[in-house]
Residue, then its C-alpha position, 0 to 999 in steps of 0.5 A: m670380514s667380520r667375526e662374532v665376539s661375545l660381550a659377555a665373555p671376559f677377555f683375560l689380559d694375563k692370558s692374552d699377552t703373557a710377555s706383558w703379564k710376565a713383565l708386570n710380575g717381574l716388576s712385582l718381584k723387584v718392588k718386593e725386593a725393594a720393600d724388603a730392603a727398606g725393612l717393610g714387612t710382608r704384612l704391611i705391604e699386604l695391608l697396603n695391597v688390601r687398601i689399594s684394592q678397596i679404593n679400586g673396587c677390585s674384588y679379586c685382588l681384595d679376596m686374594h690379598g685379604r687372605m695373604a694379609l691374614e697369612a702374614g699375620e694381619t688381624a681380622q679386626r684391622l682388615a675390618v676397619l681398614s677403609t676407615w683407618r684414620e678413624t681408629e688407633l689401631f695403625d701405628d705412625l709407620e703404617a699410617a704414613a704408608l697407608a697415606v702414601a698408598e692412597a695418594a698414589t691410588s686416588l691421585p688427589d689434587s696437587e695441594t692435597r697430595i703434596a701435603e699427604l706426602a710431605a707428611s708421610r716423609l716425616v715418618l718414612d725414610d727415602a727407601q720406605f717412601s720409594a718402595i711404598q710408592w712402587a708397591a702402590i703403582a704395581m698394585n694399581a696395575f694388578n688391580r686394573v688387569s683384574i678389573l678389566s679381565q673380570h677375574p672371578v672370585r670363587p667361593s673359598k673351600k673352608 
């Protein structure tokens, strides 16, 4: 028995298995609780979400988390230079350490580079922050993959 499948039509993972989608959202809520408990603000977490989405090339998540970062108090200037954050002086030590951890968790560089990046970040971040940032990156990477594989569309804003 064969069936006809349109290869052009997206297959929305979040709609096809709602139990898994709910579980991923549950993880996201726990990650937010851990980040809050570690004293990491929403603005920083949204900044990380944008950077992770830049690395992964997820337009849907870039659109959504870019807006959320602005709503959380992030500036347009810092978002504009985020992909080159290491070349600016716009990010403080905590933010730089968090960005380094998020990038390492996303791109998974060779072990020597990854170990050096994480070790340098440990000089700035306490255990709770270090853990929460890694979990935030893991969750955002999962959301990026769902959106990329599902071809979630970016719709024009109404502004």
